[in-house]
C-alpha positions as CSV (number, residue, x, y, z in Angstrom):
1,X,93.5,45.7,-70.7
2,X,94.9,43.6,-67.9
3,X,94.7,46.5,-65.6
4,X,91.0,46.9,-66.2
5,X,90.4,43.3,-65.6
6,X,92.3,43.4,-62.3
7,X,90.5,46.5,-61.3
8,X,87.0,44.9,-61.8
9,X,88.1,41.7,-60.0
10,X,89.3,43.8,-57.1
11,X,86.0,45.7,-56.9
12,X,84.0,42.4,-57.1
13,X,86.0,40.8,-54.4
14,X,85.6,43.8,-52.1
15,X,81.8,43.8,-52.8
16,X,81.5,40.1,-52.0
17,X,83.4,40.7,-48.7
18,X,81.2,43.6,-47.7
19,X,78.0,41.5,-48.4
20,X,79.4,38.6,-46.4
21,X,80.2,40.8,-43.4
22,X,76.7,42.3,-43.5
23,X,75.0,38.9,-43.6
24,X,77.0,37.6,-40.7
25,X,75.9,40.6,-38.5
26,X,72.1,40.0,-39.3
27,X,70.5,38.0,-36.4
28,X,69.4,34.5,-37.4
29,X,65.8,33.5,-36.6
30,X,65.4,31.2,-33.6
31,X,64.3,27.7,-34.4
32,X,60.9,26.8,-32.8
33,X,61.1,24.1,-30.3
34,X,59.3,21.0,-31.5
35,X,57.0,19.6,-28.8
36,X,56.7,15.9,-29.2
37,X,53.1,14.8,-29.4
38,X,51.9,12.5,-26.7
39,X,49.7,9.6,-27.6
40,X,48.6,9.0,-24.0
41,X,45.2,10.7,-23.1
42,X,44.6,12.6,-19.9
43,X,43.3,10.5,-17.1
44,X,40.8,11.4,-14.3
45,X,39.5,9.5,-11.3
46,X,35.9,8.0,-11.1
47,X,34.1,6.1,-8.3
48,X,32.6,2.7,-8.8
49,X,30.7,0.7,-6.3
50,X,31.0,-3.1,-5.9
51,X,28.5,-5.2,-4.0
52,X,29.9,-7.2,-1.1
53,X,27.0,-9.7,-1.0
54,X,24.0,-10.8,-3.0
55,X,21.3,-8.2,-3.0
56,X,17.7,-8.7,-4.0
57,X,15.6,-6.3,-6.1
58,X,13.7,-3.9,-3.9
59,X,16.3,-3.9,-1.1
60,X,17.8,-0.7,0.2
61,X,21.6,-0.5,0.4
62,X,23.4,-0.3,3.7
63,X,27.0,0.8,4.2
64,X,28.1,-2.9,4.7
65,X,26.5,-3.9,1.4
66,X,29.0,-2.3,-1.0
67,X,32.5,-0.9,-1.4
68,X,33.5,2.3,-3.1
69,X,36.6,2.0,-5.3
70,X,38.4,4.9,-7.0
71,X,39.5,4.1,-10.6
72,X,41.5,6.1,-13.1
73,X,40.1,6.2,-16.6
74,X,40.6,8.3,-19.7
75,X,38.9,11.7,-19.6
76,X,37.7,11.1,-23.1
77,X,35.5,8.2,-22.1
78,X,32.1,8.5,-20.4
79,X,32.3,5.5,-18.1
80,X,28.8,4.1,-17.3
81,X,30.1,2.7,-14.0
82,X,30.8,6.2,-12.6
83,X,28.6,6.9,-9.5
84,X,30.4,10.2,-8.6
85,X,27.3,12.2,-9.4
86,X,25.1,10.0,-7.2
87,X,27.4,9.5,-4.2
88,X,27.2,12.0,-1.4
89,X,28.9,12.0,1.9
90,X,26.9,8.9,2.8
91,X,27.6,7.0,-0.4
92,X,24.8,4.9,-1.7
93,X,23.2,4.3,1.7
94,X,19.4,4.2,1.4
95,X,19.4,3.7,-2.4
96,X,17.0,1.1,-3.7
97,X,18.2,-1.7,-5.9
98,X,16.1,-2.2,-9.0
99,X,17.6,-5.5,-10.1
100,X,19.1,-8.5,-8.4
101,X,22.8,-8.1,-7.8
102,X,25.4,-10.8,-7.3
103,X,28.3,-10.6,-5.0
104,X,31.2,-8.5,-6.4
105,X,29.0,-7.1,-9.1
106,X,29.5,-3.5,-10.1
107,X,26.5,-1.2,-9.1
108,X,25.8,1.1,-12.0
109,X,23.7,4.3,-11.6
110,X,20.9,3.0,-13.7
111,X,20.4,0.0,-11.4
112,X,19.6,2.1,-8.2
113,X,17.0,4.7,-7.2
114,X,17.9,7.6,-5.0
115,X,15.9,8.3,-1.8
116,X,15.5,11.9,-3.1
117,X,13.9,10.7,-6.3
118,X,10.1,11.5,-6.6
119,X,9.6,7.9,-7.9
120,X,11.4,6.4,-4.9
121,X,8.3,5.4,-2.9
122,X,6.6,4.1,-6.0
123,X,9.6,2.0,-6.9
124,X,9.9,0.7,-3.3
125,X,6.4,-0.7,-3.0
126,X,5.4,-3.9,-4.7
127,X,1.8,-5.0,-5.4
128,X,1.6,-6.7,-2.0
129,X,3.0,-3.8,0.0
130,X,1.8,-0.4,1.2
131,X,3.0,2.5,3.4
132,X,2.2,2.5,7.1
133,X,2.4,5.8,9.0
134,X,3.8,5.2,12.5
135,X,3.1,8.1,14.9
136,X,6.2,9.3,16.8
137,X,5.7,10.7,20.3
138,X,7.6,13.7,21.6
139,X,9.6,11.5,23.9
140,X,10.8,9.6,20.9
141,X,11.7,12.7,18.8
142,X,15.2,11.4,18.4
143,X,13.9,8.9,15.9
144,X,13.0,11.6,13.5
145,X,16.5,13.0,13.7
146,X,18.4,9.8,13.5
147,X,16.4,7.6,11.1
148,X,16.9,8.1,7.4
149,X,15.2,6.8,4.3
150,X,16.2,3.2,3.7
151,X,17.1,2.5,7.4
152,X,15.9,-0.6,9.1
153,X,13.7,-0.7,12.2
154,X,12.0,-3.3,14.4
155,X,8.5,-3.0,15.8
156,X,7.9,-4.0,19.4
157,X,4.8,-4.2,21.7
158,X,4.7,-3.7,25.4
159,X,1.9,-5.6,27.0
160,X,0.6,-6.4,30.5
161,X,0.4,-10.0,31.5
162,X,-1.1,-11.7,34.5
163,X,0.8,-14.5,36.2
164,X,-1.6,-16.8,38.0
165,X,0.2,-18.6,40.8
166,X,-2.2,-21.5,40.7
167,X,-1.8,-22.1,36.9
168,X,1.3,-22.9,34.9
169,X,0.4,-20.5,32.0
170,X,0.6,-16.7,31.6
171,X,-2.4,-14.9,30.1
172,X,-3.1,-11.4,28.9
173,X,-4.5,-9.0,31.5
174,X,-8.1,-8.2,30.5
175,X,-8.0,-4.7,31.8
176,X,-7.3,-1.8,29.4
177,X,-3.6,-1.0,28.9
178,X,-2.1,2.5,29.6
179,X,1.4,3.7,29.8
180,X,1.1,4.7,33.5
181,X,0.2,1.1,34.5
182,X,-3.0,2.2,36.3
183,X,-5.4,0.4,34.1
184,X,-5.6,-2.7,36.2
185,X,-8.8,-3.1,38.3
186,X,-8.2,-6.6,39.5
187,X,-8.4,-7.3,43.2
188,X,-7.4,-10.9,43.1
189,X,-4.6,-11.4,45.5
190,X,-3.4,-14.4,43.5
191,X,-2.5,-12.3,40.5
192,X,0.4,-10.0,39.8
193,X,0.6,-7.8,36.7
194,X,3.8,-8.3,34.7
195,X,5.0,-6.2,31.7
196,X,6.7,-7.9,28.7
197,X,8.2,-6.6,25.5
198,X,7.7,-8.7,22.4
199,X,9.1,-8.2,18.9
200,X,6.4,-8.0,16.2
201,X,8.4,-7.4,13.1
202,X,12.1,-6.8,12.3
203,X,14.0,-5.3,9.4
204,X,11.2,-3.0,8.3
205,X,12.3,-0.3,5.8
206,X,11.8,3.4,6.5
207,X,10.3,5.1,3.5
208,X,10.0,8.6,4.9
209,X,10.5,10.6,8.1
210,X,8.2,13.6,8.6
211,X,8.1,16.1,11.4
212,X,4.8,17.6,12.6
213,X,3.6,20.6,10.6
214,X,1.3,23.2,12.0
215,X,-1.3,25.1,10.2
216,X,-0.5,28.9,10.1
217,X,-4.1,29.7,11.2
218,X,-4.4,26.9,13.7
219,X,-2.6,25.6,16.7
220,X,-3.6,22.0,15.8
221,X,-1.2,19.6,14.2
222,X,-2.0,18.1,10.8
223,X,-1.8,14.8,12.5
224,X,-4.5,15.6,15.0
225,X,-5.1,17.6,18.2
226,X,-2.7,15.5,20.2
227,X,0.3,17.7,20.7
228,X,2.3,14.8,22.2
229,X,3.2,13.6,18.7
230,X,6.3,15.0,17.0
231,X,5.7,13.5,13.6
232,X,5.4,10.2,11.7
233,X,7.7,7.6,10.2
234,X,6.5,5.9,7.1
235,X,7.3,2.2,7.0
236,X,7.0,-0.4,4.3
237,X,4.7,-3.3,5.3
238,X,3.1,-6.1,3.3
239,X,-0.6,-6.9,3.6
240,X,0.0,-9.8,6.1
241,X,2.1,-7.6,8.4
242,X,-0.4,-4.8,8.3
243,X,-3.3,-7.2,9.1
244,X,-1.4,-8.6,12.1
245,X,-0.6,-5.1,13.3
246,X,-4.2,-4.1,13.2
247,X,-5.2,-7.1,15.3
248,X,-2.7,-6.3,18.2
249,X,-2.4,-2.5,18.0
250,X,-4.9,-2.0,20.9
251,X,-3.5,-4.7,23.1
252,X,-0.5,-2.7,24.3
253,X,1.9,0.1,23.5
254,X,3.7,-0.3,20.1
255,X,7.1,1.3,19.6
256,X,10.0,1.0,17.2
257,X,13.8,0.9,17.6
258,X,16.6,1.0,15.0
259,X,17.2,-2.6,13.9
260,X,21.0,-2.3,13.1
261,X,22.5,-4.5,10.5
262,X,21.1,-7.8,9.2
263,X,23.7,-9.7,11.1
264,X,22.9,-8.2,14.5
265,X,20.9,-10.3,17.0
266,X,17.8,-8.3,17.8
267,X,15.8,-8.5,21.0
268,X,12.9,-10.9,20.6
269,X,11.3,-10.9,24.1
270,X,12.0,-9.7,27.5
271,X,10.0,-9.9,30.8
272,X,9.9,-7.4,33.6
273,X,10.9,-10.0,36.2
274,X,14.0,-10.8,34.0
275,X,15.2,-7.3,34.5
276,X,14.0,-7.1,38.1
277,X,14.3,-10.6,39.6
278,X,12.7,-9.5,42.9
279,X,9.4,-9.3,41.2
280,X,9.3,-13.0,40.5
281,X,6.5,-14.9,42.2
282,X,7.2,-17.2,45.1
283,X,6.4,-20.2,43.0
284,X,9.0,-19.1,40.4
285,X,11.7,-18.5,43.1
286,X,10.9,-21.8,44.7
287,X,11.2,-23.6,41.3
288,X,14.5,-21.9,40.6
289,X,15.9,-23.0,44.0
290,X,14.8,-26.6,43.3
291,X,16.5,-26.6,39.9
292,X,19.7,-25.2,41.4
293,X,19.5,-27.8,44.2
294,X,19.3,-30.6,41.7
295,X,22.4,-29.3,39.9
């Protein structure tokens, strides 16, 4: 009896040992690496624009009017300040401001109108304003290439004056004006024609710049038969400015020049004898000598 018990115990021990050896040789499954979850959202960079001065409604933005600032925000948020979709290589230059802006105020996309928008000209003009088409001559073709929508220009007029030696005032020459200066028919020896340039308006806004287009079936320009014109520049004028321009437009030659920034000092008036002193009259030279002698 004891021998049977010992025999079964031996068999059991051997079986348990074999099973243990087999289990040790079986490869254990690898534990999956637990990736700790991050609570921080993914960030991306947006562009916001901040005004550097107070800007009135209807003004167009210049490069000196605002500052572009990159800001990192969560990618899950749709930030209303982001102007990345509006800003091109030139930023917001030429964009029209719809509402008054204070200094250091953020410029949001809904507060400006792009120059490429079909509603741009409509938004730009108030009830008292209207577009004025300024013809650009071939010699001034560079204006069509350099001026963009929203740029500022100044209007000047070149006129011919007559300096009467016997009088202390300068009056307009009554003869027709032409660019070659051959319009004078005066024979008075006491008169000398002088050319002066006077500023009419400054800081006028460019609404559009258009080159001359030709009809496929005609050699004539859509702006007329005068081939000396390269195109037109559409300016924003109020009714008073337009009325003044109509009064003087036949007095002399009207031309425009880029106005630069608002802080630049623009040319107001210049006389021909200021550029060429040798053209001054004897009376003027004598007066200058007397003034210098008194000094």
